[in-house]
C-alpha positions in Angstrom: 37.5 3.1 -23.4 38.9 1.4 -26.6 36.6 -1.2 -28.2 39.0 -4.0 -27.2 38.8 -3.0 -23.5 35.1 -2.7 -23.6 34.9 -6.2 -24.9 37.2 -7.5 -22.2 35.2 -5.8 -19.5 32.4 -8.4 -19.9 29.6 -5.9 -19.9 28.3 -7.2 -23.2 28.8 -10.9 -22.4 26.0 -13.1 -23.8 24.9 -10.4 -26.3 25.3 -10.6 -30.1 25.0 -8.3 -33.1 23.1 -5.0 -32.6 22.4 -5.8 -28.9 26.2 -6.1 -28.3 27.0 -3.0 -30.1 24.3 -1.0 -28.2 25.7 -2.4 -24.9 29.2 -1.3 -25.8 27.9 2.2 -26.7 26.1 2.4 -23.4 29.1 1.2 -21.5 31.2 4.0 -23.0 28.6 6.6 -22.1 28.3 5.3 -18.5 32.1 5.3 -18.0 32.2 8.9 -19.3 29.5 9.8 -16.8 31.3 8.5 -13.7 30.3 4.9 -13.4 33.0 2.2 -13.1 33.1 -1.1 -15.0 32.3 -3.1 -11.8 29.1 -1.1 -11.3 28.1 -1.7 -14.9 28.9 -5.4 -14.9 27.0 -5.9 -11.6 23.8 -4.1 -12.7 21.1 -6.4 -14.3 19.9 -3.5 -16.5 22.8 -1.0 -16.8 20.7 1.6 -18.6 18.9 2.2 -15.3 22.1 3.1 -13.5 21.8 6.9 -14.1 18.2 6.9 -12.7 19.3 4.9 -9.7 22.0 7.4 -9.0 19.6 10.3 -9.4 17.4 8.9 -6.6 20.2 8.5 -4.1 22.5 5.6 -4.9 26.0 7.0 -5.7 27.5 3.5 -5.8 29.3 4.0 -2.5 29.6 1.1 -0.1 29.7 0.8 3.7 28.8 -1.6 6.5 26.1 -1.6 9.2 28.8 -1.3 11.9 30.4 1.8 10.2 27.0 3.4 10.0 26.3 2.6 13.7 29.7 4.0 14.8 29.4 7.2 12.8 25.8 8.0 13.7 25.4 6.6 17.2 22.5 4.4 16.2 22.5 1.1 18.1 23.8 -1.6 15.8 21.1 -4.1 16.8 18.3 -1.5 16.1 19.9 -0.6 12.8 20.0 -4.2 11.6 16.4 -4.7 12.7 15.3 -1.7 10.8 17.3 -2.9 7.7 15.3 -6.2 7.8 12.0 -4.4 8.4 12.8 -2.3 5.2 13.3 -5.5 3.3 17.1 -5.4 3.0 18.9 -8.8 2.9 20.3 -9.8 6.2 24.1 -9.6 6.2 26.9 -9.6 8.7 27.4 -6.1 10.2 30.9 -6.0 8.7 29.7 -6.9 5.2 29.9 -4.2 2.6 26.5 -3.0 1.2 25.0 0.0 -0.6 25.5 3.1 1.5 22.3 4.6 0.3 20.4 1.5 1.4 22.1 1.2 4.7 21.4 4.9 5.6 17.8 4.8 4.4 16.5 3.9 7.9 18.4 6.5 9.9 15.4 8.9 9.9 13.2 6.2 11.4 15.9 5.4 14.0 15.6 8.9 15.3 12.1 8.2 16.4 13.6 6.2 19.2 15.4 9.3 20.3 12.2 11.2 20.7 10.6 8.5 22.8 9.1 5.9 20.5 9.5 2.3 21.5 12.0 0.5 19.3 9.6 -2.3 18.5 7.0 0.2 17.3 9.6 1.9 15.1 10.5 -1.4 13.5 6.8 -2.0 12.9 6.4 1.5 11.4 9.2 0.9 8.9 7.7 -2.5 8.0 4.2 -0.9 7.4 5.7 2.0 5.4 7.5 -0.4 3.1 4.4 -2.5 2.7 2.8 0.6 1.2 5.8 2.1 -0.5 6.8 -1.1 -2.4 3.6 -1.3 -4.6 3.7 2.5 -5.0 7.3 2.3 -6.2 6.4 -0.5 -8.6 3.6 1.6 -10.0 5.9 4.6 -10.4 8.5 2.4 -12.1 5.9 1.2 -14.6 4.8 4.7 -15.3 8.4 5.8 -15.9 8.9 3.0 -18.3 5.8 4.0 -20.2 6.9 7.6 -20.3 10.3 6.9 -22.0 9.9 3.7 -24.0 9.3 4.0 -27.7 9.8 1.6 -30.6 13.4 1.2 -31.7 15.0 3.1 -28.7 18.6 2.1 -28.1 20.0 1.4 -24.6 21.9 4.7 -24.7 18.7 6.6 -25.6 16.8 5.0 -22.8 19.6 5.6 -20.3 19.7 9.3 -21.2 15.9 9.5 -20.9 15.9 7.7 -17.5 18.6 10.0 -16.3 16.5 13.1 -17.1 13.3 11.5 -15.7 15.2 10.5 -12.5 16.5 14.1 -12.1 12.9 15.5 -12.4 11.4 12.8 -10.2 14.0 13.3 -7.5 12.8 16.9 -6.9 9.2 15.8 -6.2 9.6 12.4 -4.4 10.6 13.9 -1.0 7.8 16.6 -0.9 5.3 14.0 -2.2 5.9 11.4 0.4 6.3 14.0 3.2 3.0 15.6 2.3 1.1 12.3 2.2 2.6 11.1 5.5 1.5 14.3 7.2 -1.9 13.9 5.7 -2.2 10.4 7.0 -1.1 11.5 10.5 -3.6 14.4 10.6 -6.5 12.1 9.7 -5.4 9.4 12.2 -5.6 12.0 15.0 -9.0 13.3 13.7 -10.5 9.8 14.0 -8.9 8.5 17.2 -10.6 9.7 20.3 -9.1 9.2 23.8 -11.7 8.6 26.4 -11.7 9.6 30.1 -10.6 6.2 31.4 -7.7 6.1 29.0 -6.6 9.6 30.2 -6.9 8.6 33.8 -5.0 5.3 33.5 -2.5 6.4 30.9 -3.3 3.4 28.7 -3.5 3.3 24.9 -6.9 3.5 23.3 -8.4 0.0 23.3 -11.5 -1.7 21.9 -14.4 0.5 21.1 -17.8 0.1 19.4 -17.3 0.4 15.7 -19.3 -0.4 12.5 -17.5 -2.4 9.9 -18.4 -2.9 6.3 -16.9 -5.1 3.5 -17.9 -4.7 -0.1 -16.8 -7.0 -2.8 -17.5 -7.6 -6.5 -19.8 -10.5 -7.3 -18.4 -12.8 -10.0 -14.9 -11.4 -9.9 -13.3 -14.8 -10.2 -15.4 -15.7 -13.2 -14.6 -12.3 -14.7 -10.9 -13.2 -14.4 -11.4 -15.9 -16.9 -12.9 -13.5 -19.5 -10.5 -10.5 -19.4 -6.8 -9.9 -19.2 -5.1 -9.7 -15.8 -4.5 -5.9 -16.5 -8.2 -5.4 -17.1 -9.1 -7.4 -14.0 -6.8 -5.3 -11.9 -8.2 -2.1 -13.3 -11.7 -3.2 -12.2 -10.5 -3.7 -8.6 -8.7 -0.3 -8.7 -11.9 1.4 -9.9 -13.8 0.0 -7.0 -11.3 1.4 -4.6 -11.4 4.8 -6.3 -15.2 4.9 -6.2 -15.2 4.0 -2.5 -12.6 6.6 -1.7 -14.6 9.3 -3.6 -17.7 8.5 -1.5 -16.0 8.3 1.9 -16.2 11.4 4.2 -15.3 11.6 7.9 -16.1 10.0 10.2 -16.3 7.1 7.8 -12.8 5.7 7.1 -11.5 3.8 4.1 -9.3 1.1 5.8 -7.9 -1.1 2.9 -8.4 -3.0 -0.3 -7.7 -6.6 -0.7 -8.3 -8.3 -4.1 -11.8 -7.4 -5.2 -13.0 -6.0 -1.8 -12.8 -2.8 0.2 -13.1 -2.4 4.0 -14.7 0.7 5.6 -15.3 1.5 9.3 -17.1 4.2 11.3 -18.0 4.8 14.9 -21.4 6.0 13.6 -23.2 3.0 12.0 -25.8 5.1 10.3 -23.2 7.2 8.4 -21.4 4.0 7.4 -24.6 2.5 6.1 -25.5 5.5 4.0 -22.0 5.4 2.5 -22.3 1.7 1.5 -25.8 2.2 0.1 -24.2 5.0 -2.0 -21.4 2.7 -3.0 -23.8 0.0 -4.3 -25.7 2.6 -6.3 -22.5 4.1 -7.7 -21.2 0.7 -8.8 -24.4 0.1 -10.7 -24.2 3.5 -12.4 -20.6 2.8 -13.5 -21.1 -0.5 -15.2 -19.3 -2.6 -12.5 -19.9 -6.2 -11.7 -22.6 -6.0 -9.0 -21.5 -5.3 -5.4 -22.6 -7.1 -2.2 -22.0 -5.6 1.2 -21.9 -7.0 4.8 -22.1 -4.7 7.8 -21.6 -5.5 11.5 -21.3 -3.5 14.7 -19.5 -4.1 18.0 -16.3 -3.7 19.9 -13.1 -3.8 17.9 -9.5 -2.5 18.3 -7.2 -0.8 15.9 -3.6 -1.9 15.4 -1.1 -1.0 12.7 -3.8 0.7 10.7 -6.1 -2.3 10.6 -9.0 -3.4 12.8 -9.5 -6.6 14.7 -12.4 -8.0 16.6 -15.8 -9.7 16.3 -17.5 -7.1 14.0 -14.6 -7.4 11.5 -15.0 -11.2 11.4 -18.8 -11.1 11.3 -19.0 -8.4 8.6 -16.6 -10.4 6.4 -18.8 -13.5 6.8 -22.0 -11.6 6.2 -20.6 -10.3 2.9 -20.1 -13.8 1.6 -23.8 -14.6 2.0 -25.2 -11.3 0.9 -27.0 -11.5 -2.5 -25.7 -9.3 -5.3 -26.8 -5.7 -5.1 -27.7 -5.9 -1.4 -26.4 -4.4 1.9 -26.9 -7.1 4.5 -26.4 -6.2 8.1 -26.5 -7.8 11.6 -29.2 -7.2 14.1 -26.7 -5.2 16.2 -26.5 -2.7 13.3 -30.3 -2.3 13.2 -30.5 -1.8 17.0 -27.6 0.7 17.0 -29.3 2.8 14.2 -32.9 2.3 15.3 -35.8 3.8 13.4 -34.6 6.6 11.1 -36.5 8.2 8.2 -33.9 7.5 5.5 -33.2 3.8 6.1 -35.5 0.8 6.0 -35.0 -2.8 7.1 -36.2 -6.1 5.9 -35.6 -9.4 7.7 -33.5 -11.6 5.6 -32.6 -14.7 7.6 -31.1 -16.2 10.7 -28.3 -18.5 9.9 -25.0 -20.0 10.9 -21.9 -18.2 9.6 -18.5 -20.0 9.4 -16.5 -19.4 12.5 -19.3 -17.5 14.3 -21.0 -19.1 17.3 -24.8 -19.5 17.1 -27.3 -18.2 14.5 -26.7 -14.7 13.2 -29.9 -12.6 12.6 -29.5 -10.7 9.3 -31.5 -7.9 7.7 -31.3 -6.2 4.3 -30.9 -2.4 4.5 -32.4 -0.1 1.9 -33.3 3.5 1.4 -36.7 4.2 3.0 -39.3 5.3 0.5 -40.4 8.9 1.1 -44.1 9.6 1.1 
């Protein structure tokens, strides 16, 4: 494209000097590599267009109705899946990215094999809740891999193109392998009892031990270090917890400066959190405090709900730094064992919990 036409295209509007020259250079390269001027003008950061194409977006457009007609997927279901995936709600006859519109077709096929459509919508929403932060982390890693001082827009576009090509080959197998891993482990830890087999009902509430561990002084720490350093501390806690967890103990989630673990065997969970407190002290963390409760809870969408979840969370907030504080139900469920000792801590009111809650501090029993 002649210089005059590049200027008229508007792709460098608002830029001056070297930045304008680099944008025009990039525009010529993109046009030579199959992108049209409308794509370039519409993209906030045109240098990323090659990488975007590498991971599936060829710049083609379609509508939800056209996708529904060509695939047989119910239009209402397709639109619900689009919204669950985070796509902007649009009229079914409005043009949108074909790659985006088709991204949920695999999920839609779950309905064909017997899954309830509401459950499939929930699955897509949960997947995106996990994939969005993972994608943001991958994007940041990609930027770190290719950015260097003085790089021009064209140099970065070429680097992103190569990186996108290489990443495209591993994204599918990576996500597929991790999804299968998660499914296998979900089956390993979900028993179906005789009543549920007889009645054909889904697994309901069952006795479970729940533990929360959080970092003491995390808020104050945030005033002393950078946000990146603070985030790194929280990530390290999650990494240490995952390293210590073995079945039947499960790592449920992180939230802020805390981790949640569950296990049907309260003794095994207690040993794990005692190990976690010790590991945190060995690795120069802010001190941990842990709350543990035991009772009936139900699993839904990968999370847990019920009294022991609420109680364990509240117990954690009153546990002193460096301690594992447990409810009386935990003590009774474990009983007298040679490797764990108990010390009465207090009986107190906890916010949102009826009546006084009797609490003990758990520790490793001293061996003679």
